DSSP file (Angstrom, degrees, kcal/mol; ACC not computed):
  #  RESIDUE AA STRUCTURE BP1 BP2  ACC     N-H-->O    O-->H-N    N-H-->O    O-->H-N    TCO  KAPPA ALPHA  PHI   PSI    X-CA   Y-CA   Z-CA
    1    1 A M              0   0    0      0, 0.0     3,-0.4     0, 0.0     4,-0.1   0.000 360.0 360.0 360.0 -34.0    2.0   -1.1    9.0
    2    2 A L    >>  +     0   0    0      1,-0.2     4,-1.1     2,-0.1     3,-0.5  -0.050 360.0 127.2 -98.5  33.8   -1.4   -2.6    8.6
    3    3 A S  G >4 S+     0   0    0      1,-0.3     3,-0.5     2,-0.2    -1,-0.2   0.911  79.7  37.8 -60.5 -44.3   -3.3    0.5    9.9
    4    4 A M  G 34 S+     0   0    0     -3,-0.4     3,-0.3     1,-0.2    -1,-0.3   0.627 114.5  57.8 -83.0  -8.7   -5.6    0.7    6.9
    5    5 A L  G <4 S+     0   0    0     -3,-0.5     2,-0.6     1,-0.2    -1,-0.2   0.585  87.7  75.2 -92.5 -11.2   -5.9   -3.0    6.6
    6    6 A S    <<  +     0   0    0     -4,-1.1     2,-0.5    -3,-0.5     3,-0.2  -0.232  58.3 122.6 -96.4  47.2   -7.2   -3.6   10.1
    7    7 A A    >   +     0   0    0     -2,-0.6     3,-1.3    -3,-0.3    -1,-0.1  -0.414  17.1 143.5-105.4  55.5  -10.7   -2.4    9.3
    8    8 A H  T 3  S+     0   0    0     -2,-0.5    -1,-0.2     1,-0.3    -2,-0.0   0.717  72.5  51.6 -70.6 -19.2  -12.8   -5.4   10.2
    9    9 A A  T 3  S+     0   0    0     -3,-0.2    -1,-0.3     2,-0.1     2,-0.2   0.421  84.6 110.5 -96.6   1.9  -15.6   -3.3   11.6
   10   10 A V    <   -     0   0    0     -3,-1.3     2,-0.3     1,-0.0    20,-0.1  -0.550  64.7-133.5 -79.0 138.2  -16.0   -1.1    8.5
   11   11 A T        -     0   0    0     -2,-0.2     2,-0.2     1,-0.0    -2,-0.1  -0.673  21.0-137.3 -88.1 148.5  -19.1   -1.6    6.4
   12   12 A S        -     0   0    0     -2,-0.3    14,-0.1     1,-0.0     9,-0.0  -0.539  15.9-119.9-102.0 169.4  -18.6   -1.9    2.7
   13   13 A G        +     0   0    0     -2,-0.2     3,-0.1     2,-0.0    -1,-0.0   0.064  65.8 133.7 -93.8  24.0  -20.5   -0.3   -0.2
   14   14 A R        -     0   0    0      1,-0.1     7,-0.1     2,-0.1     2,-0.1  -0.356  65.5 -97.2 -72.5 154.0  -21.5   -3.7   -1.7
   15   15 A P    >   -     0   0    0      0, 0.0     3,-1.0     0, 0.0    -1,-0.1  -0.389  29.6-121.6 -64.8 150.1  -25.0   -4.4   -2.8
   16   16 A Q  T 3  S+     0   0    0      1,-0.2    -2,-0.1    -3,-0.1    -3,-0.0   0.651 104.1  73.5 -69.5 -15.2  -27.1   -6.3   -0.3
   17   17 A T  T 3  S+     0   0    0      2,-0.0    -1,-0.2     0, 0.0     2,-0.1   0.782  87.4  71.4 -72.5 -25.7  -27.8   -9.1   -2.7
   18   18 A S  S <  S-     0   0    0     -3,-1.0     3,-0.1     1,-0.2    32,-0.0  -0.423  95.6 -90.0 -87.1 167.1  -24.2  -10.5   -2.4
   19   19 A G        -     0   0    0      1,-0.2    -1,-0.2    -2,-0.1     3,-0.1   0.057  62.0 -61.1 -67.0-179.8  -22.9  -12.3    0.6
   20   20 A P        -     0   0    0      0, 0.0    -1,-0.2     0, 0.0     2,-0.1  -0.303  62.0 -99.8 -65.7 148.0  -21.1  -10.6    3.6
   21   21 A A        -     0   0    0     -3,-0.1     2,-0.1     1,-0.1    -9,-0.0  -0.410  35.7-131.2 -67.9 140.4  -17.9   -8.7    2.8
   22   22 A T     >  -     0   0    0     -2,-0.1     4,-2.4     1,-0.1     5,-0.2  -0.468  23.1-109.3 -85.4 163.8  -14.7  -10.5    3.6
   23   23 A G  H  > S+     0   0    0      1,-0.2     4,-2.2     2,-0.2   -16,-0.2   0.864 120.9  53.4 -59.7 -36.1  -11.9   -9.0    5.6
   24   24 A E  H  > S+     0   0    0      2,-0.2     4,-2.2     1,-0.2    -1,-0.2   0.914 109.0  47.5 -65.7 -43.8   -9.8   -8.8    2.4
   25   25 A E  H  > S+     0   0    0      2,-0.2     4,-2.7     1,-0.2     5,-0.2   0.910 111.3  51.1 -64.5 -42.2  -12.6   -7.0    0.6
   26   26 A I  H  X S+     0   0    0     -4,-2.4     4,-2.6     1,-0.2    -1,-0.2   0.911 109.8  50.5 -61.4 -42.7  -13.0   -4.5    3.4
   27   27 A A  H  X S+     0   0    0     -4,-2.2     4,-2.5     2,-0.2    -1,-0.2   0.907 111.4  47.7 -62.9 -42.1   -9.3   -3.8    3.5
   28   28 A I  H  X S+     0   0    0     -4,-2.2     4,-2.5     2,-0.2    -2,-0.2   0.927 113.1  47.9 -65.8 -44.8   -9.2   -3.2   -0.3
   29   29 A R  H  X S+     0   0    0     -4,-2.7     4,-2.2     2,-0.2    -2,-0.2   0.908 113.1  48.2 -62.8 -41.2  -12.2   -0.9   -0.1
   30   30 A R  H  X S+     0   0    0     -4,-2.6     4,-1.8    -5,-0.2    -1,-0.2   0.917 111.8  49.2 -66.4 -42.5  -10.8    1.0    2.8
   31   31 A A  H  X S+     0   0    0     -4,-2.5     4,-2.7     1,-0.2     5,-0.4   0.918 110.6  51.1 -61.5 -43.0   -7.4    1.4    1.1
   32   32 A A  H  X S+     0   0    0     -4,-2.5     4,-2.2     1,-0.2    -1,-0.2   0.899 109.4  50.3 -62.4 -40.4   -9.1    2.6   -2.0
   33   33 A N  H  < S+     0   0    0     -4,-2.2     4,-0.4     1,-0.2    -1,-0.2   0.836 114.9  44.5 -67.0 -31.6  -11.1    5.2   -0.1
   34   34 A L  H  < S+     0   0    0     -4,-1.8    -2,-0.2    -5,-0.1    -1,-0.2   0.897 130.3  17.3 -79.1 -41.7   -7.9    6.5    1.6
   35   35 A V  H  < S+     0   0    0     -4,-2.7    -3,-0.2    -5,-0.2    -2,-0.2   0.623 134.9  25.7-111.9 -14.3   -5.5    6.6   -1.3
   36   36 A A    ><  +     0   0    0     -4,-2.2     3,-2.2    -5,-0.4    -3,-0.2   0.113  68.3 157.2-140.5  27.1   -7.6    6.6   -4.5
   37   37 A A  T 3  S+     0   0    0     -4,-0.4     3,-0.1     1,-0.3    -4,-0.1  -0.347  80.4   3.2 -59.4 127.9  -11.0    8.0   -3.8
   38   38 A G  T 3  S+     0   0    0      1,-0.2    -1,-0.3    -2,-0.1     3,-0.1   0.491  94.6 150.0  77.0   3.0  -12.6    9.2   -7.0
   39   39 A A    X   -     0   0    0     -3,-2.2     3,-1.9    -7,-0.2     4,-0.2  -0.327  58.2 -96.2 -68.7 150.7   -9.6    8.1   -9.1
   40   40 A R  T 3  S+     0   0    0      1,-0.3    -1,-0.1     2,-0.1    -3,-0.0  -0.474 114.6  30.7 -63.1 133.7  -10.2    7.1  -12.7
   41   41 A G  T 3> S+     0   0    0     -2,-0.2     4,-1.5    -3,-0.1     3,-0.4   0.338  81.1 118.9  96.2  -6.6  -10.5    3.4  -12.9
   42   42 A H  H <> S+     0   0    0     -3,-1.9     4,-1.9     1,-0.2    -2,-0.1   0.856  71.9  56.9 -60.6 -35.9  -12.1    3.1   -9.4
   43   43 A S  H  > S+     0   0    0     -4,-0.2     4,-2.2     1,-0.2    -1,-0.2   0.851 102.2  55.1 -67.2 -33.5  -15.3    1.6  -10.9
   44   44 A R  H  > S+     0   0    0     -3,-0.4     4,-2.0     2,-0.2    -1,-0.2   0.916 107.5  49.9 -62.9 -42.0  -13.3   -1.2  -12.5
   45   45 A M  H  X S+     0   0    0     -4,-1.5     4,-2.0     1,-0.2    -2,-0.2   0.901 108.7  52.6 -63.0 -40.1  -11.8   -2.1   -9.0
   46   46 A E  H  X S+     0   0    0     -4,-1.9     4,-1.8     1,-0.2    -2,-0.2   0.910 107.8  51.1 -61.0 -43.0  -15.4   -2.1   -7.6
   47   47 A R  H  X S+     0   0    0     -4,-2.2     4,-1.0     1,-0.2    -1,-0.2   0.883 108.3  52.1 -63.3 -37.6  -16.5   -4.5  -10.3
   48   48 A L  H  <>S+     0   0    0     -4,-2.0     5,-2.8     1,-0.2     3,-0.4   0.887 108.4  51.0 -65.1 -38.4  -13.6   -6.8   -9.5
   49   49 A L  H ><5S+     0   0    0     -4,-2.0     3,-1.7     1,-0.2    -1,-0.2   0.855 101.3  62.7 -66.9 -33.7  -14.6   -6.8   -5.8
   50   50 A E  H 3<5S+     0   0    0     -4,-1.8    -1,-0.2     1,-0.3    -2,-0.2   0.844 108.0  42.0 -59.9 -33.0  -18.1   -7.7   -6.7
   51   51 A V  T 3<5S-     0   0    0     -4,-1.0    -1,-0.3    -3,-0.4    -2,-0.2   0.199 119.1-111.0-100.4  16.0  -16.9  -11.0   -8.1
   52   52 A Q  T < 5 +     0   0    0     -3,-1.7     2,-1.4     1,-0.2    -3,-0.2   0.791  66.6 148.6  62.4  32.0  -14.5  -11.5   -5.2
   53   53 A A     >< +     0   0    0     -5,-2.8     4,-2.3     1,-0.2    -1,-0.2  -0.609  14.3 164.6 -91.6  73.0  -11.4  -11.0   -7.4
   54   54 A H  H  >  +     0   0    0     -2,-1.4     4,-2.5     1,-0.2    -1,-0.2   0.890  68.7  47.9 -64.2 -44.2   -9.4   -9.6   -4.5
   55   55 A T  H  > S+     0   0    0      1,-0.2     4,-2.3     2,-0.2    -1,-0.2   0.919 112.9  49.1 -65.9 -41.5   -5.9   -9.9   -6.0
   56   56 A D  H  > S+     0   0    0      1,-0.2     4,-2.4     2,-0.2    -1,-0.2   0.889 111.4  50.4 -62.8 -38.6   -7.1   -8.3   -9.3
   57   57 A A  H  X S+     0   0    0     -4,-2.3     4,-2.4     2,-0.2    -2,-0.2   0.898 110.0  49.7 -65.8 -40.1   -8.7   -5.5   -7.3
   58   58 A A  H  X S+     0   0    0     -4,-2.5     4,-2.4     2,-0.2    -2,-0.2   0.889 110.8  50.4 -65.2 -38.5   -5.5   -4.9   -5.3
   59   59 A I  H  X S+     0   0    0     -4,-2.3     4,-2.6     2,-0.2    -2,-0.2   0.917 109.9  50.1 -64.3 -42.9   -3.6   -4.8   -8.6
   60   60 A E  H  X S+     0   0    0     -4,-2.4     4,-2.0     2,-0.2    -2,-0.2   0.915 111.0  49.0 -61.4 -43.0   -6.0   -2.3  -10.0
   61   61 A L  H  X S+     0   0    0     -4,-2.4     4,-2.5     2,-0.2     5,-0.3   0.904 110.0  52.2 -62.4 -41.3   -5.6   -0.2   -6.9
   62   62 A F  H  X S+     0   0    0     -4,-2.4     4,-3.0     1,-0.2    -2,-0.2   0.931 109.9  48.1 -59.9 -46.3   -1.9   -0.4   -7.2
   63   63 A R  H  < S+     0   0    0     -4,-2.6    -1,-0.2     1,-0.2    -2,-0.2   0.841 113.1  49.1 -65.7 -32.7   -2.0    0.8  -10.8
   64   64 A L  H  < S+     0   0    0     -4,-2.0    -1,-0.2    -5,-0.2    -2,-0.2   0.906 121.8  31.5 -70.1 -41.8   -4.3    3.6   -9.9
   65   65 A T  H  < S+     0   0    0     -4,-2.5    -2,-0.2     1,-0.2    -3,-0.2   0.795 130.8  27.8 -92.7 -29.6   -2.2    4.9   -7.0
   66   66 A L    ><  +     0   0    0     -4,-3.0     3,-1.8    -5,-0.3    -1,-0.2  -0.468  62.2 154.9-131.6  62.2    1.4    4.0   -8.0
   67   67 A P  T 3  S+     0   0    0      0, 0.0    -1,-0.1     0, 0.0    -4,-0.1   0.726  73.5  61.1 -65.6 -19.7    1.6    4.0  -11.8
   68   68 A Q  T 3  S+     0   0    0     -3,-0.1    26,-0.7     2,-0.0     2,-0.3   0.451  95.8  80.8 -84.8   0.3    5.3    4.8  -11.8
   69   69 A F  E <   -A   93   0A   0     -3,-1.8     2,-0.3    -7,-0.2    24,-0.2  -0.764  65.1-147.8-107.6 151.2    6.1    1.6   -9.9
   70   70 A G  E     -A   92   0A   0     22,-3.2    22,-1.7    -2,-0.3     2,-0.3  -0.705  20.0-161.9-102.8 165.5    6.4   -2.0  -11.0
   71   71 A F  E     -A   91   0A   0     -2,-0.3     2,-0.3    20,-0.2    20,-0.2  -0.975  15.6-161.8-146.9 160.8    5.4   -5.0   -8.9
   72   72 A R  E     -A   90   0A   0     18,-2.1    18,-2.7    -2,-0.3     2,-0.5  -0.983   8.5-158.6-142.8 132.9    5.9   -8.7   -8.4
   73   73 A I  E     -A   89   0A   0     -2,-0.3     2,-0.5    16,-0.2    16,-0.2  -0.946   8.2-165.9-112.1 132.6    3.7  -11.0   -6.4
   74   74 A V  E     -A   88   0A   0     14,-3.0    14,-2.5    -2,-0.5    -2,-0.0  -0.977  10.0-177.5-121.8 126.0    5.1  -14.4   -5.2
   75   75 A V        -     0   0    0     -2,-0.5    12,-0.1    12,-0.2    11,-0.1  -0.922  22.1-148.8-119.6 102.1    2.9  -17.2   -3.9
   76   76 A P        -     0   0    0      0, 0.0     9,-0.3     0, 0.0     3,-0.1  -0.276  23.1 -99.4 -70.2 156.9    5.2  -20.0   -2.8
   77   77 A P        -     0   0    0      0, 0.0     8,-0.3     0, 0.0     0, 0.0  -0.247  50.9 -81.2 -68.2 163.1    4.0  -23.7   -3.1
   78   78 A L        -     0   0    0      6,-0.1     6,-0.2     1,-0.1     5,-0.1  -0.279  49.6-108.6 -60.0 149.1    2.7  -25.5    0.0
   79   79 A L    >   -     0   0    0      4,-2.7     3,-2.3     1,-0.1    -1,-0.1  -0.293  37.3 -97.3 -70.9 167.2    5.3  -26.9    2.4
   80   80 A S  T 3  S+     0   0    0      1,-0.3    -1,-0.1     2,-0.1    -2,-0.1   0.769 126.9  54.2 -60.5 -26.1    5.7  -30.7    2.5
   81   81 A N  T 3  S-     0   0    0      2,-0.1    -1,-0.3     1,-0.0    -2,-0.0   0.348 123.1-104.8 -90.4   7.3    3.5  -30.8    5.5
   82   82 A G  S <  S+     0   0    0     -3,-2.3     2,-0.3     1,-0.3    -2,-0.1   0.456  72.8 142.4  88.6   1.7    0.7  -28.9    3.7
   83   83 A V        -     0   0    0     -5,-0.1    -4,-2.7     1,-0.1     2,-0.4  -0.611  50.1-127.5 -80.1 133.4    1.2  -25.6    5.4
   84   84 A Q        -     0   0    0     -2,-0.3     2,-0.2    -6,-0.2    -6,-0.1  -0.677  19.3-140.4 -81.3 128.9    0.7  -22.5    3.2
   85   85 A V        -     0   0    0     -2,-0.4    -1,-0.0    -8,-0.3    -7,-0.0  -0.600  33.0 -90.9 -84.9 149.5    3.6  -20.0    3.3
   86   86 A E        -     0   0    0     -2,-0.2    19,-0.2     1,-0.1     2,-0.1  -0.227  38.8-120.6 -60.6 148.0    2.8  -16.3    3.2
   87   87 A A  E     - B   0 104A   0     17,-1.8    17,-2.2   -12,-0.1     2,-0.3  -0.478  27.3-151.7 -80.4 159.1    2.6  -14.5   -0.1
   88   88 A S  E     -AB  74 103A   0    -14,-2.5   -14,-3.0    15,-0.2     2,-0.4  -0.969   8.9-159.9-134.4 153.7    4.9  -11.6   -0.8
   89   89 A A  E     -AB  73 102A   0     13,-2.5    13,-2.4    -2,-0.3     2,-0.4  -0.997   6.5-166.5-131.2 135.9    4.8   -8.5   -2.9
   90   90 A S  E     -AB  72 101A   0    -18,-2.7   -18,-2.1    -2,-0.4     2,-0.3  -0.962   4.4-171.8-121.7 141.2    7.7   -6.4   -4.1
   91   91 A I  E     +AB  71 100A   0      9,-2.1     9,-2.2    -2,-0.4     2,-0.3  -0.947   9.2 164.6-129.2 153.4    7.5   -3.0   -5.7
   92   92 A W  E     -A   70   0A   0    -22,-1.7   -22,-3.2    -2,-0.3     2,-0.3  -0.984  29.6-125.9-159.3 159.7   10.2   -0.8   -7.3
   93   93 A R  E >   -A   69   0A   0     -2,-0.3     3,-2.5   -24,-0.2   -24,-0.2  -0.816  49.5 -85.5-104.0 149.9   10.6    2.3   -9.5
   94   94 A R  T 3  S+     0   0    0    -26,-0.7     3,-0.1    -2,-0.3    -1,-0.1  -0.345 119.1  23.2 -55.2 129.8   12.6    2.2  -12.7
   95   95 A G  T 3  S+     0   0    0      1,-0.3    -1,-0.3     2,-0.0     2,-0.1   0.273  86.7 139.4  94.3 -10.3   16.3    2.7  -11.7
   96   96 A D    <   -     0   0    0     -3,-2.5    -1,-0.3     1,-0.1     3,-0.1  -0.417  52.7-139.4 -65.6 141.5   15.9    1.6   -8.1
   97   97 A A  S    S+     0   0    0      1,-0.2     2,-0.3    -3,-0.1    -1,-0.1   0.787  82.1   8.6 -72.4 -27.9   18.8   -0.5   -7.0
   98   98 A Q  S    S-     0   0    0      0, 0.0     2,-0.3     0, 0.0    -1,-0.2  -0.981  74.6-115.3-150.4 159.5   16.6   -2.9   -5.1
   99   99 A A        -     0   0    0     -2,-0.3     2,-0.4    -7,-0.1    -7,-0.2  -0.701  25.2-127.7 -95.7 149.5   12.9   -3.7   -4.6
  100  100 A L  E     -B   91   0A   0     -9,-2.2    -9,-2.1    -2,-0.3     2,-0.3  -0.796  28.8-155.6 -93.6 139.4   11.0   -3.4   -1.3
  101  101 A S  E     -B   90   0A   0     -2,-0.4     2,-0.3   -11,-0.2   -11,-0.2  -0.895  14.1-172.9-123.3 148.8    9.1   -6.5   -0.2
  102  102 A W  E     -B   89   0A   0    -13,-2.4   -13,-2.5    -2,-0.3     2,-0.4  -0.971  10.5-150.9-133.9 148.8    6.1   -7.1    2.0
  103  103 A R  E     +B   88   0A   0     -2,-0.3     2,-0.3   -15,-0.2   -15,-0.2  -0.934  23.5 152.1-122.0 145.2    4.6  -10.4    3.3
  104  104 A A  E     -B   87   0A   0    -17,-2.2   -17,-1.8    -2,-0.4     6,-0.1  -0.952  56.6 -93.2-158.9 173.9    1.0  -11.2    4.2
  105  105 A S  S    S+     0   0    0     -2,-0.3   -17,-0.1   -19,-0.2     3,-0.0   0.781 108.9  28.1 -68.7 -26.9   -1.3  -14.2    4.3
  106  106 A T  S  > S-     0   0    0    -19,-0.1     4,-2.0     1,-0.1     5,-0.2  -0.920  81.7-116.6-130.7 158.8   -2.7  -13.5    0.8
  107  107 A P  H  > S+     0   0    0      0, 0.0     4,-2.2     0, 0.0     5,-0.2   0.887 114.6  52.8 -60.4 -38.8   -1.3  -11.8   -2.3
  108  108 A S  H  > S+     0   0    0      1,-0.2     4,-2.2     2,-0.2     5,-0.1   0.902 109.3  48.0 -67.3 -38.3   -3.8   -9.0   -2.2
  109  109 A L  H  > S+     0   0    0      2,-0.2     4,-2.1     1,-0.2    -1,-0.2   0.876 110.1  52.6 -68.5 -35.7   -3.0   -8.1    1.4
  110  110 A A  H  X S+     0   0    0     -4,-2.0     4,-1.7     2,-0.2    -2,-0.2   0.916 111.4  46.5 -63.4 -42.4    0.8   -8.2    0.6
  111  111 A L  H  X S+     0   0    0     -4,-2.2     4,-2.4     1,-0.2    -2,-0.2   0.877 109.9  53.8 -68.3 -36.8    0.2   -5.7   -2.2
  112  112 A L  H  X S+     0   0    0     -4,-2.2     4,-2.9     2,-0.2     5,-0.2   0.885 105.4  53.9 -63.8 -37.8   -2.0   -3.5    0.0
  113  113 A C  H  X S+     0   0    0     -4,-2.1     4,-2.5     2,-0.2    -1,-0.2   0.917 109.6  48.3 -60.4 -42.0    0.8   -3.4    2.6
  114  114 A A  H  X S+     0   0    0     -4,-1.7     4,-2.3     2,-0.2     5,-0.2   0.916 111.9  48.9 -64.0 -43.7    3.1   -2.2   -0.2
  115  115 A I  H  X S+     0   0    0     -4,-2.4     4,-2.4     2,-0.2    -2,-0.2   0.938 113.4  46.8 -61.7 -47.1    0.6    0.4   -1.4
  116  116 A E  H  X S+     0   0    0     -4,-2.9     4,-2.7     1,-0.2     5,-0.2   0.928 112.1  49.9 -62.1 -45.6    0.0    1.7    2.2
  117  117 A D  H  X S+     0   0    0     -4,-2.5     4,-2.5     1,-0.2    -1,-0.2   0.917 113.1  45.4 -62.3 -43.7    3.7    1.9    3.0
  118  118 A E  H  X S+     0   0    0     -4,-2.3     4,-2.5     2,-0.2    -1,-0.2   0.885 111.7  53.0 -68.1 -36.9    4.5    3.8   -0.2
  119  119 A H  H  X S+     0   0    0     -4,-2.4     4,-2.3    -5,-0.2    -2,-0.2   0.931 111.9  45.1 -61.7 -46.1    1.6    6.2    0.4
  120  120 A V  H  X S+     0   0    0     -4,-2.7     4,-2.8     2,-0.2     5,-0.2   0.905 111.8  53.0 -63.6 -41.8    2.8    6.9    3.9
  121  121 A R  H  X S+     0   0    0     -4,-2.5     4,-2.2    -5,-0.2    -2,-0.2   0.904 110.4  47.2 -61.1 -41.9    6.4    7.4    2.6
  122  122 A Q  H  X S+     0   0    0     -4,-2.5     4,-2.1     2,-0.2    -1,-0.2   0.891 112.2  49.4 -68.0 -39.3    5.1    9.9    0.0
  123  123 A Q  H  X S+     0   0    0     -4,-2.3     4,-2.1     2,-0.2    -2,-0.2   0.923 111.6  48.9 -64.7 -43.6    3.1   11.8    2.6
  124  124 A D  H  X S+     0   0    0     -4,-2.8     4,-2.8     1,-0.2    -2,-0.2   0.903 110.3  51.7 -61.9 -41.2    6.0   11.9    5.0
  125  125 A G  H  X S+     0   0    0     -4,-2.2     4,-2.2     1,-0.2    -1,-0.2   0.893 108.6  50.6 -62.5 -40.4    8.3   13.2    2.2
  126  126 A A  H  X S+     0   0    0     -4,-2.1     4,-0.7     2,-0.2    -1,-0.2   0.895 112.1  47.3 -65.3 -39.5    5.8   15.9    1.3
  127  127 A L  H >< S+     0   0    0     -4,-2.1     3,-0.8     1,-0.2     4,-0.3   0.921 112.2  49.3 -67.3 -43.3    5.7   17.0    5.0
  128  128 A R  H >< S+     0   0    0     -4,-2.8     3,-1.8     1,-0.2     8,-0.6   0.876 103.7  60.5 -63.1 -36.7    9.5   17.0    5.3
  129  129 A A  H 3< S+     0   0    0     -4,-2.2    -1,-0.2     1,-0.3    -2,-0.2   0.765  99.3  58.1 -63.4 -23.8    9.9   19.0    2.1
  130  130 A K  T << S+     0   0    0     -3,-0.8    -1,-0.3    -4,-0.7     2,-0.2   0.527  76.5 119.6 -82.3  -5.8    7.9   21.8    3.8
  131  131 A C    <>  -     0   0    0     -3,-1.8     4,-1.4    -4,-0.3     6,-0.1  -0.437  54.0-155.5 -64.6 124.9   10.4   22.1    6.7
  132  132 A M  T  4 S+     0   0    0     -2,-0.2    -1,-0.2     1,-0.2    -3,-0.0   0.673  87.8  51.8 -75.8 -17.4   11.8   25.6    6.6
  133  133 A R  T  4 S+     0   0    0      1,-0.1    -1,-0.2     7,-0.0    -2,-0.0   0.929 130.2   6.7 -86.9 -49.7   15.0   24.5    8.4
  134  134 A C  T >4 S-     0   0    0     -6,-0.2     3,-1.4     6,-0.1     5,-0.2   0.532  85.1-132.3-113.9  -8.6   16.3   21.6    6.3
  135  135 A H  T 3< S-     0   0    0     -4,-1.4    -6,-0.1     1,-0.3    -3,-0.1   0.823  75.8 -51.3  56.9  34.9   13.9   21.6    3.3
  136  136 A G  T 3  S+     0   0    0     -8,-0.6    -1,-0.3    -9,-0.1    -7,-0.2   0.371 115.5 109.0  91.1  -4.4   13.3   17.8    3.7
  137  137 A V  S <  S-     0   0    0     -3,-1.4    -2,-0.1     2,-0.2     3,-0.1   0.847  80.1-127.7 -74.2 -33.5   17.0   16.8    3.7
  138  138 A G  S    S+     0   0    0      1,-0.2    12,-2.5   -10,-0.2     2,-0.3   0.279  79.8  53.6 103.2  -9.4   16.9   15.8    7.4
  139  139 A W  E     -C  149   0B   0     10,-0.3     2,-0.3    -5,-0.2    10,-0.2  -0.964  58.2-171.0-148.6 164.1   19.9   17.9    8.5
  140  140 A Y  E     -C  148   0B   0      8,-2.4     8,-3.4    -2,-0.3     2,-0.6  -0.952  32.3-103.1-150.0 165.8   21.2   21.5    8.2
  141  141 A V  E     -C  147   0B   0     -2,-0.3     6,-0.2     6,-0.2     5,-0.1  -0.867  40.5-142.3 -97.2 121.0   24.3   23.5    8.9
  142  142 A S    >   -     0   0    0      4,-3.2     3,-1.9    -2,-0.6    -1,-0.0  -0.111  31.2 -91.0 -76.9 177.9   23.9   25.5   12.2
  143  143 A V  T 3  S+     0   0    0      1,-0.3    -1,-0.1     2,-0.1    -2,-0.0   0.844 126.9  52.2 -59.4 -37.0   25.2   29.0   12.8
  144  144 A N  T 3  S-     0   0    0      2,-0.1    -1,-0.3     1,-0.1    -2,-0.0   0.363 122.3-104.3 -85.0   7.8   28.6   27.7   14.1
  145  145 A G  S <  S+     0   0    0     -3,-1.9     2,-0.2     1,-0.3    -2,-0.1   0.457  76.9 135.2  89.4   0.2   29.1   25.6   11.0
  146  146 A A        -     0   0    0     -5,-0.1    -4,-3.2     1,-0.1     2,-0.6  -0.556  60.8-114.3 -84.3 148.2   28.2   22.2   12.6
  147  147 A R  E     -C  141   0B   0     -6,-0.2     2,-0.4    -2,-0.2    -6,-0.2  -0.721  37.4-166.7 -82.0 122.6   25.9   19.7   10.9
  148  148 A Q  E     -C  140   0B   0     -8,-3.4    -8,-2.4    -2,-0.6     2,-0.4  -0.893  20.1-125.2-114.9 140.1   22.7   19.4   12.9
  149  149 A I  E     -C  139   0B   0     -2,-0.4   -10,-0.3   -10,-0.2     2,-0.0  -0.678  33.8-119.4 -80.2 134.4   20.0   16.7   12.6
  150  150 A C    >   -     0   0    0    -12,-2.5     3,-1.0    -2,-0.4    -1,-0.1  -0.341  21.6-112.1 -72.9 157.6   16.6   18.3   12.1
  151  151 A Q  T 3  S+     0   0    0      1,-0.2    -1,-0.1     2,-0.1    -2,-0.0   0.832 114.2  49.7 -60.4 -36.5   13.8   17.6   14.7
  152  152 A H  T 3         0   0    0      1,-0.2    -1,-0.2   -24,-0.1   -24,-0.1   0.596 360.0 360.0 -82.7 -10.2   11.7   15.5   12.3
  153  153 A A    <         0   0    0     -3,-1.0    -1,-0.2   -15,-0.2    -2,-0.1   0.482 360.0 360.0 -77.9 360.0   14.5   13.2   11.2
């Protein structure tokens, strides 16, 4: 799930005058390059990263890549023993019966997980739609009238 987020060895495009890139910043930059390269508003996200506003940058990336979705970020309070509970992000489309949720150590990483998962889901859907046998449905009716599961399902 965190394939595009596990880019700790990636160099960023930050100016050399600022400090070293954090893992969170690297993950946001890598996600942006994968799903929103050249998109309108990309420069705003870059400016947010320059001032280390990671959650705002993740929100900007979300709005660039999934404008038809809504989102909610939840950061629970510390536990009684002082331990921080993971943040969660939920996304949904208007009319969806339920929201999908992701958890991560920070709000921006949780939102990046949601962006990546939806991006992969959309790519898979596009590939399935090209299937000549089932046209993306996942099953077809065989010659003898039986319902068959398609190979990619």
